[in-house]
MIZAKOL-222375 format. One line per 4 residues: number of its first residue (from 1); for each residue z negated, y negated, x negated of C-alpha. Coordinates in nm, 4 decimals, padded with zeros to 6 digits. Layout:
BEGIN
NUM	Z/Y/X; ... $
***
This chain:
BEGIN
1	01.8737/-01.0967/01.1481; 02.0149/-01.3795/00.9342; 02.0138/-01.5130/00.5743; 01.8640/-01.8488/00.4782 $
5	01.9226/-02.1038/00.2094; 01.8143/-02.4475/00.1457; 01.6771/-02.7370/-00.0879; 01.3331/-02.8800/00.0033 $
9	01.2064/-03.1965/-00.1657; 00.8593/-03.2964/-00.2336; 00.9327/-03.6529/-00.1791; 01.1235/-03.7905/00.1266 $
13	01.4692/-03.9079/00.1036; 01.5482/-03.7574/-00.2303; 01.9214/-03.7485/-00.2871; 02.0559/-03.4028/-00.1772 $
17	02.3996/-03.2502/-00.1387; 02.4543/-03.0843/00.2097; 02.7841/-02.9381/00.0916; 02.6164/-02.7384/-00.1604 $
21	02.4018/-02.5676/00.1014; 02.6979/-02.5071/00.3145; 02.8635/-02.3268/00.0086; 02.5474/-02.1269/-00.0380 $
25	02.5592/-02.0182/00.3218; 02.9202/-01.9136/00.2764; 02.7927/-01.6725/00.0026; 02.5583/-01.5181/00.2679 $
29	02.8337/-01.4655/00.5293; 02.7897/-01.0941/00.5282; 02.4253/-01.1330/00.6289; 02.5149/-01.3401/00.9384 $
33	02.8696/-01.3302/01.0795; 02.7669/-01.4457/01.4223; 02.6797/-01.8112/01.3505; 02.6008/-02.0763/01.0833 $
37	02.4087/-02.3871/01.0922; 02.2720/-02.6622/00.8522; 02.0125/-02.9324/00.9070; 01.9768/-03.2544/00.7017 $
41	01.6467/-03.4420/00.7120; 01.4252/-03.6536/00.4960; 01.2671/-03.3215/00.3531; 01.5718/-03.1585/00.2464 $
45	01.8825/-02.9589/00.3533; 01.8253/-02.6293/00.5191; 02.0627/-02.3642/00.6671; 02.0997/-02.0159/00.8144 $
49	02.3490/-01.7531/00.9035; 02.2902/-01.5344/01.2119; 02.3610/-01.1678/01.2910; 02.2775/-01.1644/01.6551 $
53	02.0373/-00.8662/01.7618; 01.8347/-01.0351/02.0330; 01.8743/-01.3653/02.2065; 02.2547/-01.2961/02.2267 $
57	02.3007/-01.5830/02.4759; 02.1699/-01.8368/02.2297; 02.4236/-01.9890/01.9903; 02.1569/-02.1718/01.7945 $
61	02.0743/-02.0569/01.4475; 01.8145/-02.2939/01.3589; 01.5147/-02.3283/01.6141; 01.3440/-02.6580/01.6762 $
65	01.0328/-02.7767/01.8553; 00.8277/-03.1097/01.8792; 01.1355/-03.3294/01.9499; 01.3177/-03.1720/01.6581 $
69	01.0450/-03.2497/01.4103; 00.9547/-02.8807/01.3629; 01.2459/-02.6613/01.2575; 01.2628/-02.2843/01.1694 $
73	01.5381/-02.1238/00.9572; 01.4663/-01.7465/00.9862; 01.5754/-01.4129/00.8644; 01.4382/-01.1025/01.0261 $
77	01.2833/-00.9364/01.3394; 00.9423/-00.9579/01.4958; 00.8533/-00.6148/01.6413; 00.5579/-00.7127/01.8436 $
81	00.7394/-00.9995/02.0057; 00.6823/-00.8836/02.3585; 00.3095/-00.8834/02.3059; 00.3061/-01.2201/02.1356 $
85	00.5456/-01.3684/02.3996; 00.2926/-01.2630/02.6665; -00.0039/-01.4108/02.4740; 00.1812/-01.7359/02.4328 $
89	00.2761/-01.7552/02.7967; -00.1019/-01.7198/02.8878; -00.1442/-02.0475/02.6747; 00.1018/-02.2278/02.8870 $
93	00.4027/-02.1861/02.6426; 00.7388/-02.2114/02.8061; 01.0206/-02.0443/02.6173; 01.3810/-02.1869/02.6082 $
97	01.5436/-01.8667/02.4453; 01.4772/-01.5133/02.3980; 01.5123/-01.5444/02.0170; 01.2003/-01.3960/01.8571 $
101	01.2004/-01.6855/01.6004; 01.0900/-01.9208/01.8818; 00.7584/-01.7149/01.8844; 00.6926/-01.8191/01.5178 $
105	00.7302/-02.1866/01.6109; 00.4830/-02.1698/01.8991; 00.2392/-01.9637/01.7039; 00.2520/-02.2159/01.4221 $
109	00.1848/-02.4913/01.6779; -00.1175/-02.3196/01.8102; -00.2702/-02.1549/01.5007; -00.1000/-02.3103/01.1850 $
113	-00.0395/-02.0664/00.9042; -00.3011/-01.8309/01.0287; -00.0337/-01.7000/01.2521; 00.1441/-01.5255/00.9710 $
117	-00.1076/-01.2265/01.0060; -00.0275/-01.1798/01.3681; 00.3478/-01.1159/01.2984; 00.4358/-00.7478/01.2676 $
121	00.7956/-00.7180/01.1416; 01.0264/-00.7999/00.8696; 01.1093/-01.1477/00.7989; 01.1583/-01.4400/00.5558 $
125	01.1732/-01.7899/00.6797; 01.1636/-02.1550/00.6009; 00.9564/-02.3868/00.8414; 01.0112/-02.7558/00.8107 $
129	00.7209/-02.9675/00.9563; 00.8478/-03.3202/00.9292; 00.5164/-03.4751/01.0930; 00.3174/-03.3301/00.8141 $
133	00.5805/-03.3672/00.5518; 00.5701/-03.0011/00.4538; 00.8103/-02.7222/00.3987; 00.6796/-02.3586/00.4173 $
137	00.8736/-02.0572/00.3041; 00.7270/-01.7165/00.3661; 00.7909/-01.3339/00.3368; 00.6864/-01.0401/00.5336 $
141	00.3871/-00.8157/00.4313; 00.6040/-00.5346/00.2870; 00.8793/-00.7315/00.1241; 01.1518/-00.5703/00.3576 $
145	01.3425/-00.9021/00.3683; 01.4191/-01.0900/00.0486; 01.3433/-01.4378/-00.0611; 01.4281/-01.5982/-00.3963 $
149	01.3253/-01.9418/-00.5125; 01.3388/-02.1780/-00.8028; 01.1173/-02.4813/-00.8264; 01.2167/-02.7892/-01.0241 $
153	00.8958/-02.9577/-01.0975; 01.0551/-03.2706/-01.2587; 01.2407/-03.3616/-00.9484; 01.0070/-03.1995/-00.6957 $
157	01.2731/-02.9885/-00.5425; 01.2453/-02.6243/-00.4207; 01.5674/-02.4173/-00.3886; 01.5314/-02.1021/-00.1932 $
161	01.7585/-01.8385/-00.0383; 01.7935/-01.4779/00.0858; 01.9726/-01.3646/-00.2087; 01.9818/-01.4396/-00.5878 $
165	02.3423/-01.5512/-00.5953; 02.2320/-01.8320/-00.3376; 02.0008/-01.9874/-00.6070; 02.2695/-01.9786/-00.8659 $
169	02.4902/-02.1761/-00.6118; 02.2330/-02.4162/-00.5105; 02.1167/-02.5188/-00.8511; 02.4834/-02.5447/-00.9867 $
173	02.3926/-02.4024/-01.3195; 02.4340/-02.0646/-01.5052; 02.0721/-01.9367/-01.5548; 01.9678/-01.7408/-01.8672 $
177	01.8807/-01.3758/-01.8554; 01.5145/-01.2971/-01.8698; 01.4457/-01.0571/-02.1485; 01.1119/-00.9516/-02.0001 $
181	01.2906/-00.8593/-01.6872; 01.5424/-00.6573/-01.8904; 01.2489/-00.4691/-02.0467; 01.1124/-00.3961/-01.7047 $
185	01.4411/-00.2435/-01.5921; 01.4448/-00.0264/-01.9139; 01.0940/00.1098/-01.8326; 01.0788/00.1009/-01.4551 $
189	01.4318/00.1153/-01.3349; 01.3770/-00.2264/-01.1445; 01.2355/-00.5717/-01.1891; 00.9077/-00.6299/-01.0214 $
193	00.8238/-00.9447/-00.8319; 00.7632/-01.2346/-00.8944; 01.0287/-01.1994/-01.1631; 01.4048/-01.1642/-01.1318 $
197	01.6603/-01.1031/-01.3896; 01.6998/-01.4771/-01.4594; 01.4578/-01.7056/-01.6210; 01.2873/-01.9525/-01.3717 $
201	01.4255/-01.7817/-01.0622; 01.1473/-01.5947/-00.8861; 01.1123/-01.3393/-00.6022; 00.8381/-01.4428/-00.3488 $
205	00.6011/-01.1600/-00.3406; 00.5403/-00.9563/-00.0139; 00.2788/-01.0980/00.2036; 00.2998/-01.4452/00.0365 $
209	00.4067/-01.8023/00.1306; 00.4956/-02.1219/-00.0532; 00.3851/-02.4598/00.0785; 00.5607/-02.7809/-00.0518 $
213	00.4374/-03.1237/00.0325; 00.3695/-03.4476/-00.1565; 00.0946/-03.2829/-00.3626; 00.3177/-03.0238/-00.5092 $
217	00.3943/-02.6590/-00.4614; 00.1271/-02.4034/-00.3811; 00.1493/-02.0277/-00.3408; -00.0829/-01.8386/-00.1173 $
221	-00.1332/-01.4752/-00.0268; -00.1915/-01.4213/00.3529; -00.2187/-01.0321/00.3616; -00.5448/-00.8495/00.2836 $
225	-00.5738/-00.4917/00.2072; -00.6956/-00.2734/00.5022; -01.0752/-00.1684/00.4479; -01.1436/00.0807/00.7326 $
229	-01.1850/00.4364/00.6557; -01.1095/00.7427/00.8698; -01.3718/00.9597/01.0123; -01.4034/01.2383/00.7611 $
233	-01.4993/01.4884/01.0406; -01.1682/01.4672/01.2087; -00.9243/01.7659/01.1898; -00.5797/01.7621/01.0404 $
237	-00.4326/01.8482/01.3785; -00.6153/01.5413/01.5254; -00.4927/01.3219/01.2654; -00.1229/01.4358/01.2856 $
241	-00.1395/01.3843/01.6749; -00.2540/01.0238/01.6270; 00.0061/00.9596/01.3496; 00.2723/01.1019/01.5900 $
245	00.1656/00.8612/01.8584; 00.1710/00.5674/01.6290; 00.5252/00.6646/01.4989; 00.6432/00.7164/01.8618 $
249	00.5134/00.3469/01.9507; 00.6664/00.2031/01.6248; 01.0066/00.3593/01.7023; 00.9943/00.2396/02.0631 $
253	00.9361/-00.1228/01.9508; 01.2134/-00.1087/01.7092; 01.4610/00.0344/01.9494; 01.3894/-00.2586/02.1829 $
257	01.7062/-00.4623/02.1315; 01.9868/-00.6223/02.3236; 02.2252/-00.4351/02.0865; 02.2441/-00.0586/02.0033 $
261	02.0239/00.0700/01.7324; 02.1132/00.4083/01.5510; 01.9450/00.5858/01.2742; 02.0110/00.7011/00.9242 $
265	01.9605/01.0838/00.9006; 01.8934/01.2733/00.5666; 01.7971/01.6382/00.5347; 01.4312/01.5383/00.4980 $
269	01.1415/01.5259/00.7264; 01.0704/01.1525/00.7267; 01.4090/01.0415/00.8806; 01.4136/01.3472/01.1032 $
273	01.0901/01.2595/01.2705; 01.2111/00.9145/01.3314; 01.5328/01.0590/01.4815; 01.3250/01.2919/01.6958 $
277	01.1505/01.0111/01.8651; 01.4540/00.7933/01.8953; 01.6344/01.0599/02.0662; 01.3401/01.1299/02.3106 $
281	01.3322/00.7675/02.3896; 01.7055/00.7073/02.4152; 01.9377/00.9930/02.5133; 02.2714/00.9817/02.3314 $
285	02.0970/00.8142/02.0176; 02.3216/00.8065/01.7335; 02.2482/00.9265/01.3924; 02.4414/00.8773/01.0729 $
289	02.4583/01.0851/00.7444; 02.6419/01.0742/00.4118; 02.7625/01.3639/00.2222; 03.0341/01.4570/-00.0363 $
293	03.3787/01.6190/00.0019; 03.3150/01.8071/-00.3274; 03.0542/02.0673/-00.3100; 02.7276/01.9585/-00.4703 $
297	02.3424/02.0247/-00.4479; 02.3148/01.6576/-00.3724; 02.4521/01.7041/-00.0241; 02.1913/01.7344/00.2560 $
301	02.4388/01.7076/00.5531; 02.4255/02.0662/00.6448; 02.0388/02.0367/00.6838; 02.0821/01.7162/00.8745 $
305	02.3351/01.8743/01.1104; 02.0820/02.1467/01.1823; 01.8141/01.8970/01.2660; 02.0524/01.6873/01.4788 $
309	02.1571/02.0027/01.6657; 01.7948/02.0996/01.7377; 01.7132/01.7509/01.8603; 02.0254/01.6966/02.0777 $
313	02.1321/01.3831/01.8758; 02.4796/01.2259/01.8546; 02.5306/01.3075/01.4946; 02.8082/01.1488/01.2847 $
317	02.8911/01.2120/00.9119; 03.0920/01.0352/00.6464; 03.1843/01.2246/00.3342; 03.2414/01.0439/00.0056 $
321	03.5289/01.1633/-00.2262; 03.5495/01.1363/-00.5988; 03.8578/00.9118/-00.6370; 03.9631/00.5970/-00.8135 $
325	03.8047/00.3769/-00.5400; 03.4579/00.4488/-00.6708; 03.4999/00.2001/-00.9515; 03.5704/-00.0793/-00.7116 $
329	03.2882/00.0291/-00.4764; 03.0568/00.0471/-00.7626; 03.1469/-00.3159/-00.8560; 03.1178/-00.4235/-00.4926 $
333	02.7659/-00.2722/-00.4627; 02.6473/-00.4281/-00.7705; 02.7654/-00.7746/-00.6634; 02.5513/-00.7363/-00.3488 $
337	02.2508/-00.5980/-00.5318; 02.2304/-00.9151/-00.7379; 02.0036/-00.7691/-00.9928; 02.0270/-00.4355/-01.2100 $
341	01.8636/-00.1493/-01.0207; 01.8831/00.2094/-01.1567; 01.9632/00.3953/-00.8442; 02.1663/00.7082/-00.8185 $
345	02.2147/00.6424/-00.4490; 02.3577/00.2884/-00.4356; 02.7130/00.4075/-00.3798; 02.6167/00.6689/-00.0938 $
349	02.3926/00.3988/00.0720; 02.6747/00.1494/00.0583; 02.9132/00.4071/00.2167; 02.6627/00.5118/00.4772 $
353	02.5937/00.1435/00.5803; 02.9774/00.0775/00.6018; 03.0270/00.3782/00.8331; 02.7308/00.3154/01.0558 $
357	02.8406/-00.0409/01.1174; 03.1463/00.0945/01.2834; 02.9263/00.2106/01.5696; 02.6104/00.0130/01.5711 $
361	02.4600/-00.3175/01.4597; 02.1285/-00.1896/01.3403; 01.9569/00.1458/01.2317; 01.6247/00.2940/01.1908 $
365	01.5478/00.4527/00.8382; 01.2838/00.6742/00.7107; 01.1835/00.4800/00.3955; 00.8209/00.3901/00.3078 $
369	00.6415/00.7101/00.4164; 00.6309/00.8568/00.0573; 00.4695/00.5396/-00.0858; 00.1929/00.4904/00.1741 $
373	00.1184/00.8620/00.2134; 00.1599/00.9490/-00.1561; 00.4323/01.2047/-00.0833; 00.6371/01.2134/-00.3952 $
377	00.6637/01.5314/-00.5928; 00.5913/01.3703/-00.9205; 00.2566/01.2569/-00.7953; 00.1436/01.6132/-00.7510 $
381	00.3055/01.7244/-01.0803; 00.0714/01.4464/-01.2472; -00.2463/01.5830/-01.0895; -00.1531/01.9591/-01.1672 $
385	-00.0348/01.9048/-01.5250; -00.3268/01.7266/-01.7020; -00.5668/01.6074/-01.4408; -00.6384/01.2401/-01.4687 $
389	-00.6066/01.2213/-01.8428; -00.4060/00.9116/-01.9290; -00.2762/00.9156/-01.5766; -00.1311/00.5722/-01.5528 $
393	00.0568/00.6288/-01.8866; 00.1997/00.9693/-01.7585; 00.2885/00.8028/-01.4251; 00.5109/00.5353/-01.5979 $
397	00.6741/00.8247/-01.7920; 00.7370/01.0060/-01.4597; 00.9117/00.7145/-01.2873; 01.0907/00.5957/-01.5928 $
401	01.4361/00.6966/-01.7084; 01.4629/00.6121/-02.0896; 01.2867/00.8464/-02.3390; 01.0932/00.6284/-02.5797 $
405	01.2435/00.8021/-02.8882; 01.5873/00.6706/-02.7745; 01.4623/00.3315/-02.6246; 01.2858/00.2427/-02.9547 $
409	01.6176/00.2858/-03.1419; 01.8587/00.1238/-02.8952; 01.6375/-00.1489/-02.7609; 01.3655/-00.2101/-03.0111 $
413	01.2541/-00.5510/-02.8711; 01.2129/-00.4260/-02.5341; 00.9939/-00.1218/-02.6234; 00.7334/-00.3381/-02.7735 $
417	00.6624/-00.4431/-02.3998; 00.3958/-00.2975/-02.1715; 00.5495/-00.2775/-01.8277; 00.2085/-00.3146/-01.6666 $
421	00.1765/-00.6633/-01.8219; 00.3776/-00.8100/-01.5333; 00.1947/-00.6412/-01.2451; -00.1460/-00.6769/-01.0855 $
425	-00.3301/-00.3462/-01.0078; -00.6936/-00.2425/-00.9018; -00.8729/-00.0913/-01.1802; -01.1462/00.0996/-01.0056 $
429	-00.9467/00.4185/-00.9520; -00.6273/00.5361/-01.1161; -00.4861/00.6860/-00.7971; -00.5439/00.3595/-00.6105 $
433	-00.3647/00.1770/-00.8904; -00.0720/00.4074/-00.8706; -00.0464/00.3663/-00.4897; -00.0695/-00.0070/-00.5282 $
437	00.2223/-00.0011/-00.7767; 00.4270/00.2226/-00.5377; 00.3526/00.0106/-00.2156; 00.3559/-00.3436/-00.3675 $
441	00.6143/-00.3182/-00.6293; 00.8350/-00.0099/-00.6324; 00.8759/00.0112/-00.2658; 01.0046/-00.3606/-00.2086 $
445	01.1673/-00.4160/-00.5489; 01.3243/-00.0836/-00.6075; 01.3933/00.0919/-00.2605; 01.3911/-00.1730/00.0010 $
449	01.5906/-00.4085/-00.2380; 01.8721/-00.1476/-00.2449; 01.8436/-00.0720/00.1278; 01.8490/-00.4395/00.2374 $
453	02.1317/-00.5557/00.0133; 02.3740/-00.2727/00.0657; 02.3252/-00.2457/00.4406; 02.3617/-00.6229/00.4990 $
457	02.6742/-00.6175/00.2763; 02.8196/-00.4608/00.5941; 02.6184/-00.6753/00.8416; 02.4048/-00.3895/00.9215 $
461	02.0398/-00.4368/00.9986; 01.7906/-00.1615/00.8871; 01.4379/-00.1285/01.0537; 01.1576/00.0786/00.8942 $
465	00.9140/00.2353/01.1433; 00.6889/00.3715/00.8650; 00.6223/00.0113/00.7640; 00.4981/-00.0756/01.1201 $
469	00.1585/-00.2363/01.0704; -00.0038/00.0392/01.2899; 00.1255/00.3143/01.0594; 00.0344/00.1280/00.7444 $
473	-00.3237/00.0604/00.8582; -00.3404/00.4380/00.9447; -00.2226/00.5381/00.6055; -00.4649/00.3092/00.4295 $
477	-00.7484/00.4378/00.6259; -00.7328/00.7194/00.3750; -00.8063/00.6661/-00.0014; -00.5313/00.7493/-00.2360 $
481	-00.7328/01.0281/-00.3797; -00.7785/01.1893/-00.0378; -00.4096/01.1843/00.0225; -00.3407/01.3589/-00.3169 $
485	-00.6408/01.6025/-00.2830; -00.7212/01.6733/00.0841; -00.3857/01.6078/00.2583; -00.1288/01.6882/-00.0260 $
489	00.2441/01.6370/00.0086; 00.2091/01.4314/00.3361; 00.0271/01.7038/00.5138; -00.0602/01.4788/00.8065 $
493	00.2944/01.3673/00.8593; 00.4318/01.7257/00.8226; 00.1785/01.8417/01.0695; 00.3769/01.6452/01.3237 $
497	00.6737/01.8869/01.3211; 00.4652/02.2055/01.3294; 00.5679/02.4414/01.6153; 00.8384/02.1875/01.7263 $
501	01.2244/02.1683/01.7185; 01.2301/02.0765/01.3500; 00.9771/02.3328/01.2326; 01.2358/02.4559/00.9904 $
505	01.1841/02.1604/00.7611; 00.8332/02.2673/00.6802; 00.9779/02.5601/00.4817; 01.2069/02.3322/00.2985 $
509	01.1166/02.2025/-00.0406; 01.1109/01.8270/-00.0625; 01.4421/01.7058/-00.2274; 01.5262/01.3524/-00.3280 $
513	01.8127/01.1580/-00.1796; 02.0722/01.1697/-00.4673; 02.4290/01.1758/-00.5625; 02.6655/01.3685/-00.7967 $
517	02.6619/01.0796/-01.0323; 02.7021/01.2964/-01.3403; 03.0237/01.4338/-01.2110; 03.1480/01.0716/-01.1245 $
521	03.0823/00.9820/-01.4750; 03.2730/01.2595/-01.6172; 03.5486/01.2075/-01.3541; 03.6525/00.8891/-01.1600 $
525	03.4136/00.6580/-01.3379; 03.4695/00.7881/-01.6777; 03.7389/00.5303/-01.7825; 03.5335/00.2409/-01.6615 $
529	03.2218/00.3714/-01.8345; 03.3903/00.4267/-02.1603; 03.5192/00.0534/-02.1412; 03.1590/-00.0634/-02.0625 $
533	03.0181/00.1383/-02.3530; 03.2863/00.1056/-02.6229; 03.4987/-00.2144/-02.5538; 03.3065/-00.4539/-02.3436 $
537	03.0542/-00.6993/-02.5113; 02.8002/-00.6986/-02.2170; 02.5837/-00.4385/-02.3852; 02.5396/-00.6554/-02.7008 $
541	02.4780/-00.9715/-02.4949; 02.1824/-00.7925/-02.3498; 02.0329/-00.7005/-02.6833; 02.1308/-00.3312/-02.6644 $
545	02.2173/-00.1792/-03.0034; 02.5483/-00.0045/-02.9070; 02.6089/00.1615/-03.2491; 02.2745/00.3334/-03.2162 $
549	02.3313/00.4028/-02.8402; 02.6554/00.5788/-02.9494; 02.4739/00.8002/-03.1841; 02.1936/00.9284/-02.9465 $
553	02.3606/00.9126/-02.6146; 02.6849/01.1120/-02.5759; 02.9204/01.0417/-02.2862; 03.0554/01.4040/-02.3045 $
557	02.7188/01.5666/-02.2826; 02.6843/01.5299/-01.9048; 02.5516/01.8942/-01.8565; 02.2170/01.7725/-01.9937 $
561	02.0286/01.5991/-01.7192; 01.8146/01.3835/-01.9316; 02.1295/01.2574/-02.1097; 02.3331/01.1928/-01.7892 $
565	02.0363/00.9923/-01.6353; 02.0272/00.7791/-01.9517; 02.3835/00.7331/-01.9508; 02.3754/00.6219/-01.5910 $
569	02.0920/00.3892/-01.6567; 02.2810/00.2016/-01.9245; 02.6054/00.2233/-01.7278; 02.4267/00.0717/-01.4247 $
573	02.2836/-00.2152/-01.6351; 02.6336/-00.2912/-01.8146; 02.8115/-00.2652/-01.4827; 02.5758/-00.5396/-01.3394 $
577	02.6306/-00.7609/-01.6284; 03.0047/-00.7126/-01.6317; 03.0399/-00.7999/-01.2622; 02.7955/-01.0946/-01.3088 $
581	02.9966/-01.2143/-01.6139; 03.3275/-01.1930/-01.3995; 03.1553/-01.4421/-01.1391; 03.3145/-01.2369/-00.8454 $
585	03.2676/-01.3693/-00.4994; 03.5896/-01.1918/-00.4427; 03.3899/-00.8617/-00.4474; 03.2197/-00.9786/-00.1395 $
589	03.3557/-00.8086/00.1723; 03.5509/-00.9972/00.4165; 03.4113/-01.0809/00.7572; 03.6557/-01.2161/01.0044 $
***
């Protein structure tokens, strides 16, 4: 697991500055405290930082082949590396390291870019082919690992990096905020790829690659949707059994590592099923949960303790307190997030990652199942309320946070914007359109964005078993409509636990992972919130009418859930702008 950064040139021998890339890599030190390397050639300057998970004996960060003419700068983990390594050995390949990145180089030599569809894992990488005069940057099919870029067409230069702050460092200029992206945040809680919060800086979409050569820059998508459909005659018990086998195999692959891997454990079924398999495969498996010292309905640690006891897991809990440190932690987490994301669980994710890293270098997490199996409560609410009448419009209202009546007063220019204008969705079935949005946009740019940035802030790798290709293909063998109507509320997944040690979860109503954010706003964060709303100029700089906002959103009315959500939404946006305005590399955690 690493972070990457670089500047690639369309024309050989363009004047580049290696020291700028080294400075950018310094900004990524939290992603890779175990090694740093840069490489300067005719095509550009490239570099990576490394968090060693496999190949511990290898000190190399950059990997090379063809007499040094083929180089890889790599961020990620290939889960099917043992299978691919065996296949390559049959083709006469001799490996010089146990680093899984070496597999990518040898696959590329054999199959070119067709090899991308063989990789099951999470990754972003830059591959420099000096013989062809090409640089390729690519991202995994789910967008688990990030990759940002800026292309300067006039100079033929491609700037890229694992985090947005890297692009700002490489280009050596302050970018302008993209107002369309602010509108996306106000409507959706996040900014969908390919856009970022800044003009002319893009996120590479999941399952895509960029190829830069003398002819210019070309973007291609290498992942095609699964078309196979499940046999409609199979019973739910049979389907649950197959999914259980696939999940077991996915967990086993992700536990295969030269360093210890633990798990995040909430009170829900998704993470608990992952921990169940991990504990069966590895006695003494460690699971980590986060709770709150003050009693709150947001705390799921008691449920997690009950599941851990039933499974025989080594369970460890950290409790957050409502104290003055929250403001500093909020600023730190925002610095790592890079972009505004309206999440009520950024702070607990940040703390859970910090705590877990004291014991392990990597964890498994239960993210992804609600998207691929259509498991969120609001999806069933949509179906039962008004059927399919204006389904997409009602869906956006469900996942949004700002009431149009308020948004049209405080952010007029943004509420003339249609959030679907920036995304591509299938039009044949509204449920397929919703699943496409959940999987291709909301999952990578909202959920996985938060998980990656806030875990890597503490040099902790997070692996996602539900996004193993085998499980994804299984989920997409069902139509979205079937998952809503025939197998509601993840019935196939829930069937795995029936009659087992964690059967108690079947009687538990699905609850979202959340935090006592309204209490924080009324307590330890109140002074900072009042500063951002009433003294700072960041709101006005973003085009928010603070006078109108003060009339329609009252900081003292936190007992109203809608009001507290909207306060948190603007508070999160203003905090991001304040932290960015302060230009605070000092907020970065120190890694000795």
